[in-house]
C-alpha positions in Angstrom: 94.4 161.9 94.2 92.3 161.4 97.6 91.4 157.7 98.6 89.8 158.5 102.0 86.8 160.6 100.7 83.1 160.2 101.7 82.7 157.9 98.8 85.2 155.4 99.8 83.4 155.5 103.3 80.1 154.9 101.6 81.4 151.8 99.7 82.9 150.4 102.8 79.8 150.8 104.5 77.8 148.9 101.8 80.3 146.2 101.9 80.1 145.9 105.6 76.2 145.8 105.5 75.9 143.2 102.9 78.2 141.0 104.9 76.3 141.3 107.9 73.1 140.6 106.1 74.6 137.4 104.7 75.6 136.5 108.2 72.2 137.2 109.4 70.8 134.8 106.9 73.6 132.2 107.2 73.8 132.4 111.3 70.8 134.6 112.8 72.4 133.6 116.3 75.1 136.3 115.4 72.5 139.1 115.9 70.0 137.7 118.3 70.6 136.1 121.6 71.7 132.3 121.4 69.2 129.3 122.1 69.5 125.8 122.9 70.7 123.7 119.6 68.0 122.4 117.6 70.4 120.3 115.6 70.2 116.7 116.7 73.4 115.5 114.7 75.7 116.5 111.8 78.2 114.1 110.4 80.9 114.7 107.6 82.0 111.4 105.7 85.0 111.5 103.3 85.0 109.0 100.1 88.5 108.3 101.2 91.0 109.6 104.1 94.1 108.8 102.1 94.9 110.4 98.7 97.7 111.1 96.1 98.4 114.6 94.8 95.8 115.6 92.2 93.1 113.3 93.3 89.4 114.3 93.9 87.4 113.2 97.0 83.7 113.5 97.5 82.5 114.9 101.1 79.0 114.2 102.3 77.6 116.4 105.3 74.4 115.0 106.5 72.3 117.1 109.1 69.3 115.9 111.2 67.1 118.5 113.1 65.8 117.8 116.4 63.3 120.8 116.2 61.6 122.7 113.4 62.5 125.9 112.1 62.8 128.1 109.0 66.4 128.6 108.0 69.1 125.8 108.2 72.9 126.9 107.5 75.6 124.5 106.8 79.3 125.3 106.6 82.8 123.7 106.4 86.4 125.2 106.4 89.5 123.8 105.1 93.2 124.2 106.1 95.1 124.4 103.8 93.0 125.0 100.9 92.2 122.8 98.1 93.1 123.4 94.4 89.1 123.3 93.8 85.9 123.0 95.8 82.5 122.3 94.2 79.1 121.6 95.7 77.4 118.8 93.4 74.4 117.9 95.5 72.1 119.3 97.9 69.0 117.2 99.3 66.2 117.7 102.0 64.7 114.4 103.4 66.3 112.7 100.2 64.8 115.0 97.7 67.0 117.4 95.5 66.6 120.9 96.8 68.2 124.3 95.6 69.9 126.3 98.5 69.2 130.0 99.0 72.8 130.6 99.4 75.7 128.3 98.1 79.0 129.8 98.4 82.5 128.2 98.0 86.2 128.9 97.4 89.5 126.9 98.1 89.1 127.3 101.7 85.5 126.9 102.5 81.7 126.2 101.7 78.6 127.7 102.9 75.1 126.4 102.2 71.9 127.9 103.2 68.3 126.7 102.8 64.9 128.3 103.7 61.7 126.6 104.2 59.6 125.3 106.7 61.6 122.5 108.4 60.2 119.9 111.0 61.7 117.9 113.8 63.6 114.6 112.3 64.1 116.4 108.9 67.6 115.5 107.2 69.5 118.1 105.2 72.1 116.7 102.7 74.9 118.7 101.2 77.5 116.9 98.9 80.8 118.5 97.7 84.0 117.6 96.2 87.6 118.8 96.8 90.7 118.3 94.7 94.2 118.0 96.2 96.8 120.1 94.6 99.0 118.5 92.1 102.3 120.0 94.0 101.1 118.5 97.5 104.0 116.8 99.1 103.8 113.4 100.7 102.5 113.6 104.3 100.3 116.8 104.0 97.3 116.8 106.0 94.2 118.7 105.1 91.9 119.5 108.1 88.1 119.9 108.1 86.2 122.2 110.6 82.4 122.9 110.1 79.1 123.3 111.8 75.5 123.3 111.3 72.5 125.5 112.7 68.8 126.0 112.4 67.4 129.7 112.9 69.1 131.2 116.1 70.1 128.1 117.9 73.5 127.3 118.8 75.7 125.6 116.0 76.6 121.9 116.2 79.9 120.8 114.9 80.2 118.2 112.3 81.2 114.8 113.7 83.0 112.0 111.6 85.9 112.3 109.3 88.0 115.5 109.8 91.2 114.7 108.0 92.5 113.9 104.6 96.2 112.6 104.4 98.2 112.7 101.2 100.8 110.0 100.1 101.9 108.9 103.4 99.8 105.7 103.1 99.6 103.0 100.5 99.1 99.3 99.9 102.1 97.5 98.8 104.1 94.1 99.0 106.5 94.7 102.1 108.5 91.4 101.5 108.7 87.8 100.3 110.0 84.3 101.3 111.5 82.0 98.8 111.0 78.3 99.8 114.3 77.4 98.0 117.2 79.1 96.1 118.4 75.9 94.5 116.0 73.1 92.9 116.2 70.7 90.1 114.2 71.0 86.5 110.7 70.0 87.1 110.4 71.0 90.7 108.2 73.9 92.0 109.2 77.0 94.0 107.0 78.1 96.5 106.8 81.8 97.3 105.1 83.6 100.2 104.6 87.4 99.9 103.5 89.8 102.5 101.1 92.4 101.6 100.2 95.5 103.9 97.6 98.3 103.4 98.8 101.7 104.9 95.7 103.6 104.3 92.8 104.0 106.5 90.5 102.8 103.9 89.9 99.4 102.0 92.3 99.1 99.1 93.2 96.4 96.4 96.6 95.4 95.0 97.5 93.1 92.1 100.4 90.8 93.5 102.7 89.5 90.7 105.3 87.1 90.9 108.1 87.7 88.3 111.0 85.4 86.7 113.5 87.2 84.9 111.1 90.2 84.6 108.0 88.2 83.3 104.9 87.6 85.2 104.5 83.9 85.9 101.7 84.1 88.6 99.4 86.6 90.2 96.6 87.4 92.5 94.5 90.2 93.3 94.1 91.1 96.9 91.9 93.0 99.0 92.8 94.3 102.1 90.9 96.6 104.7 92.4 99.6 106.3 95.6 98.9 108.1 95.3 95.2 107.3 98.1 93.0 106.1 98.2 89.2 105.0 100.4 86.7 103.2 99.9 85.8 99.4 101.1 82.1 98.3 102.6 81.9 94.6 104.3 79.3 92.6 106.7 79.0 89.7 107.8 76.0 87.9 111.1 75.7 85.7 111.7 73.2 82.7 115.3 74.5 82.0 118.4 74.5 83.8 120.2 77.8 84.7 120.0 80.7 86.9 116.8 83.0 87.3 116.0 86.5 89.0 112.8 86.0 90.9 111.1 88.7 92.5 107.4 90.0 93.7 106.0 93.2 92.2 108.9 95.9 92.5 110.9 94.5 95.0 114.6 93.6 94.7 115.1 90.3 92.9 116.8 87.0 94.3 118.9 84.6 92.2 117.5 81.1 92.0 119.6 78.1 90.5 117.9 75.4 88.5 119.9 72.2 88.1 119.4 69.5 85.6 118.3 66.1 86.9 121.2 63.7 87.6 120.8 60.6 85.1 124.3 59.8 84.7 124.5 56.6 87.2 122.7 53.4 85.6 119.6 52.4 87.3 120.2 49.5 89.6 118.7 45.9 88.8 119.2 42.3 89.6 122.6 40.9 88.8 122.3 38.6 85.7 122.8 34.9 86.1 125.8 33.5 84.3 124.8 30.6 81.7 126.8 27.4 82.2 128.7 25.8 79.4 127.5 22.3 78.4 129.3 19.5 80.1 131.8 17.7 77.3 133.4 14.5 77.6 136.7 14.1 78.7 139.9 12.8 76.5 139.5 9.4 78.2 136.2 8.8 76.5 136.3 5.3 74.7 137.4 5.4 71.0 136.1 3.5 68.2 137.8 0.6 66.5 139.5 2.9 64.1 141.0 4.8 67.4 139.0 7.8 66.5 136.8 9.6 69.1 133.1 8.9 69.1 132.4 12.5 68.8 130.2 13.4 65.8 132.6 16.0 64.5 135.6 13.2 64.8 137.8 16.0 66.7 139.4 16.0 70.0 137.5 17.3 73.1 139.0 20.6 74.4 140.8 19.7 77.8 139.9 23.4 79.1 136.2 22.8 78.8 136.0 19.3 80.1 134.1 19.0 83.5 136.3 16.9 85.7 133.5 16.5 88.2 131.5 14.5 85.6 134.6 12.2 84.6 135.0 9.6 87.7 138.5 8.0 87.8 139.0 4.4 88.2 141.0 2.9 91.1 144.1 2.4 88.8 144.3 6.1 87.9 142.7 5.6 84.4 139.6 7.6 83.6 136.4 5.4 83.9 134.2 5.4 80.8 130.8 7.2 80.9 127.8 5.7 79.6 126.3 7.7 76.8 124.0 6.9 73.9 127.1 6.5 71.8 129.4 4.1 74.1 129.2 0.4 73.5 127.1 -1.8 75.8 124.2 -4.1 75.9 122.3 -3.2 72.5 120.2 -5.2 70.3 122.9 -7.6 68.8 123.9 -8.7 72.3 120.4 -9.4 73.3 120.0 -11.6 70.1 123.3 -13.6 71.1 121.9 -14.2 74.7 118.5 -15.4 73.1 120.1 -17.8 71.0 122.6 -19.2 73.7 119.5 -19.8 75.8 117.8 -21.7 73.2 120.8 -24.0 72.4 120.9 -24.8 76.4 117.3 -25.7 76.5 117.4 -27.9 73.3 120.6 -29.7 74.7 118.4 -30.5 78.0 115.5 -31.6 76.1 117.6 -34.1 74.0 118.8 -35.5 77.1 
């Protein structure tokens, strides 16, 4: 079998001519002499510059013309290639416009427009790329593309040029406990540090966990490369040992003790109540020799207030005036009045 015959040569020539024609449509400068660039600017913007395996990212290329013309070509190359590449939107001056050429594979896109363009016109191409699922952490995808009008020199896209996978994230990098020992009813203060390792803004839900259960949380929004601290609190209503942590970091043991209530509360010392003063054994007795106390019993020497029983000069106890002691009562007064009357009568008779 002869694979190098004339038919094979003709097929090769046709393929080569088709490729040359496509290049002429997209990049006429390849067939004619170069001219001064008529593209004012071309900028590429990635929806994010930090992704995970399997994630899809939107890419926007916006080209602004410095001069008018008829054919505009926009291209972008990727290294390494993506799992999927798809052109989703093409616009001229903000209005949806169908291109004459739209080609893609895992390593490039090429889009061509043909119409009457004027200086200041803006051409926009939006496409999506999907990162392969088996992409390893740290893999970087590089973008390299350009835009041109007619036979003028192409202008390279500016702006975002790389897409990194898995080597940046937003996470809690550490935390600090205000104490590891406290009493029931006291509050534990926790300060957590959050850092965003991505180049673009990201959010993170920061959770304070006690024995695996979330007791407090706060959502933190950080810009690319930003870090900050978050304050969280937990209260304990029972004594014991607890494992405290933030998000998925290693837990720290916290001991909570019951309040010490064994010591009685201090207060004023009670004033002792004095016993009533009782009469001594030397109190006068009645004619029948019994005590004048109402109960007729002897007084208890142990309860007698010696200070209230004065002693006479002869060593005997002096009697104390009380309501029950003999003294100048009503009978004595009557006798005195009678005696006075007798004296007066005796003087009167003289």
